[in-house]
Rosetta silent file (secondary structure, phi, psi, omega in degrees, C-alpha in Angstrom):
SEQUENCE: MSTYVWLECLDHDPPLSADGESGQHLSDLPQIRADLAARVRVVASIRDGWDPGDYFRSNTARFLTRHEKCRIGIRDEYGDEYPSTEATS
SCORE:     score description
SCORE:     0.000 S_00000001
   1 L     0.000  137.506  179.350    3.022   88.610   18.864 S_00000001
   2 L   -78.515  139.978  171.734    4.645   86.607   16.108 S_00000001
   3 L  -138.321   97.666 -177.913    2.637   84.117   14.099 S_00000001
   4 L   -68.316  141.521 -175.439    4.839   82.545   11.454 S_00000001
   5 E  -125.789  133.794  179.629    3.105   81.780    8.153 S_00000001
   6 E  -120.051  154.959  169.460    4.151   79.212    5.516 S_00000001
   7 E   -90.810  152.746  175.607    3.038   78.407    2.004 S_00000001
   8 E  -132.607  142.939  171.844    1.905   74.900    1.130 S_00000001
   9 E   -90.329  115.001 -175.732    1.585   73.123   -2.188 S_00000001
  10 L   -85.227   -2.973  179.635   -1.896   71.624   -2.132 S_00000001
  11 L   -87.231   10.850  175.680   -1.311   69.457   -5.204 S_00000001
  12 L  -120.772  152.694  179.593    0.509   66.891   -3.057 S_00000001
  13 L  -127.488  104.862    4.680   -0.996   64.502   -0.511 S_00000001
  14 L   -77.265  163.137  179.741   -0.098   65.409    2.144 S_00000001
  15 L   -56.717  144.738  176.728    0.570   69.039    1.178 S_00000001
  16 E   -89.742  127.651  177.879    4.229   70.055    0.904 S_00000001
  17 E   -91.355  146.454  175.360    5.230   72.918    3.195 S_00000001
  18 L   -62.431  152.911  179.927    7.764   75.544    2.193 S_00000001
  19 L   -84.544   -1.548  177.415   11.144   75.211    3.862 S_00000001
  20 L  -144.547  153.084 -177.683   11.017   78.853    4.994 S_00000001
  21 L   -70.263  148.148  174.693    8.398   81.189    6.374 S_00000001
  22 L   -98.509   -9.330  178.236    6.581   83.660    4.120 S_00000001
  23 E  -168.371  160.552 -179.233    5.718   85.947    7.008 S_00000001
  24 L  -109.514  -15.335 -178.189    6.175   86.528   10.707 S_00000001
  25 L  -138.554  155.208  176.040    2.849   88.195   11.470 S_00000001
  26 H   -63.265  -21.398  176.268   -0.705   87.877   10.190 S_00000001
  27 H   -67.976  -10.886  175.509   -0.275   91.452    8.994 S_00000001
  28 H   -81.388  -10.881 -177.090    2.034   89.951    6.317 S_00000001
  29 H   -56.445  -41.765  179.060   -0.920   88.159    4.695 S_00000001
  30 H   -59.165  -39.538  178.645   -1.739   91.019    2.253 S_00000001
  31 H   -68.859  -40.752  178.198    1.834   90.952    0.850 S_00000001
  32 H   -61.187  -45.577  179.283    1.815   87.158    0.634 S_00000001
  33 H   -64.440  -37.488  177.731   -1.516   87.260   -1.201 S_00000001
  34 H   -63.878  -41.350  177.708   -0.219   89.974   -3.526 S_00000001
  35 H   -66.594  -36.636  176.109    2.787   87.818   -4.397 S_00000001
  36 H   -65.105  -42.091  179.929    0.487   84.843   -5.018 S_00000001
  37 H   -65.263  -29.379 -179.201   -1.731   86.970   -7.262 S_00000001
  38 L  -103.145   28.004 -173.683    1.360   88.122   -9.186 S_00000001
  39 H   -51.122  -45.165 -178.105    2.884   84.635   -9.303 S_00000001
  40 H   -59.541  -45.506  179.734    3.717   84.744  -13.025 S_00000001
  41 H   -67.048  -42.136 -179.932    5.574   88.041  -12.593 S_00000001
  42 H   -61.846  -47.483 -179.120    7.291   86.911   -9.379 S_00000001
  43 H   -62.543  -46.813  179.438    8.506   83.655  -10.961 S_00000001
  44 H   -61.361  -40.031 -179.951    9.721   85.421  -14.122 S_00000001
  45 H   -65.370  -42.422  177.928   11.511   88.046  -12.030 S_00000001
  46 H   -61.458  -43.663  179.784   13.268   85.411   -9.910 S_00000001
  47 H   -65.983  -24.406  176.994   14.404   83.617  -13.061 S_00000001
  48 L   -88.083    3.361  175.838   15.760   86.949  -14.342 S_00000001
  49 L    99.070    6.955  179.038   17.824   87.334  -11.168 S_00000001
  50 L   -64.520  134.843  174.195   15.525   89.515   -9.053 S_00000001
  51 L  -115.400  114.802 -178.432   16.257   89.438   -5.348 S_00000001
  52 L   -59.591  -19.459  177.760   13.270   90.602   -3.272 S_00000001
  53 L    73.811   10.256 -178.826   15.712   91.798   -0.621 S_00000001
  54 L  -136.145  130.462 -177.132   13.478   90.470    2.139 S_00000001
  55 H   -52.900  -49.142 -175.179   13.884   87.102    3.865 S_00000001
  56 H   -69.994  -43.982  178.795   10.168   86.304    3.867 S_00000001
  57 H   -67.008  -32.786  176.174    9.436   87.460    0.307 S_00000001
  58 H   -63.818  -42.431  177.026   12.494   85.544   -0.908 S_00000001
  59 H   -60.994  -43.857  178.073   11.086   82.374    0.662 S_00000001
  60 H   -59.451  -49.226 -176.895    7.740   83.026   -1.022 S_00000001
  61 H   -62.573  -42.973  178.712    9.358   83.641   -4.407 S_00000001
  62 H   -62.920  -42.961  179.963   11.529   80.504   -4.237 S_00000001
  63 H   -64.465  -42.380  179.129    8.548   78.340   -3.271 S_00000001
  64 H   -64.352  -34.224  178.236    6.429   79.774   -6.077 S_00000001
  65 H   -66.050  -36.778  179.362    9.230   79.088   -8.540 S_00000001
  66 H   -77.535  -21.068 -176.145    9.302   75.430   -7.466 S_00000001
  67 L  -129.963   51.402 -171.846    5.486   75.163   -7.564 S_00000001
  68 L   -57.587  -37.382 -174.756    4.723   77.441  -10.483 S_00000001
  69 L  -108.992    4.401 -173.269    1.498   75.734  -11.613 S_00000001
  70 L   -87.904  160.670  171.336    0.320   74.265   -8.300 S_00000001
  71 L   -76.542  131.835 -175.240   -2.492   75.250   -5.975 S_00000001
  72 E  -116.348  134.938  175.495   -0.973   77.136   -3.045 S_00000001
  73 E  -116.373  168.660  178.752   -2.318   77.408    0.482 S_00000001
  74 E  -125.692  130.856 -179.525   -1.292   79.458    3.498 S_00000001
  75 E  -138.921  144.694  178.023   -0.934   77.965    6.995 S_00000001
  76 E   -98.448  176.927 -175.629    0.403   79.352   10.249 S_00000001
  77 L   -65.169  -14.545  179.467    2.554   77.712   12.906 S_00000001
  78 L   -96.374    1.016  178.837   -0.574   76.717   14.851 S_00000001
  79 L    91.735   -0.189  178.908   -2.051   74.821   11.908 S_00000001
  80 L   -75.643  139.408  178.556   -4.648   77.449   11.018 S_00000001
  81 E   -99.253  150.176  178.723   -5.310   77.939    7.305 S_00000001
  82 E  -130.288  146.372  178.224   -5.869   81.296    5.587 S_00000001
  83 L   -62.170  143.153  179.888   -7.383   82.050    2.185 S_00000001
  84 L   -82.328   -7.038  174.321   -4.799   82.640   -0.525 S_00000001
  85 L  -126.046  152.148  178.720   -6.872   85.496   -1.923 S_00000001
  86 L   -69.524  131.784  177.874   -8.326   88.496   -0.167 S_00000001
  87 L   -69.440  135.657  175.937  -12.015   88.093    0.567 S_00000001
  88 L  -117.037  143.225 -179.773  -14.199   90.612   -1.224 S_00000001
  89 L  -118.509    0.000    0.000  -17.699   91.493   -0.162 S_00000001
């Protein structure tokens, strides 16, 4: 079952949602979190002309480029929030 996931900029009130999905399934969360963790590299790569070649990763990269220094959240189409980093125990 699809569960579309978007990024949000939490430094705005109310938060600004990305104009495109970052994933189609909750199984995409690890890749989204990896891109968030590598934000500096992702942003620099986009500015150097890198094309992720994937619709969802391209949306993530564009949003991160527009919100380079902001706090980023993850929310699904049902309004549920997910941590932007992988939980470690």
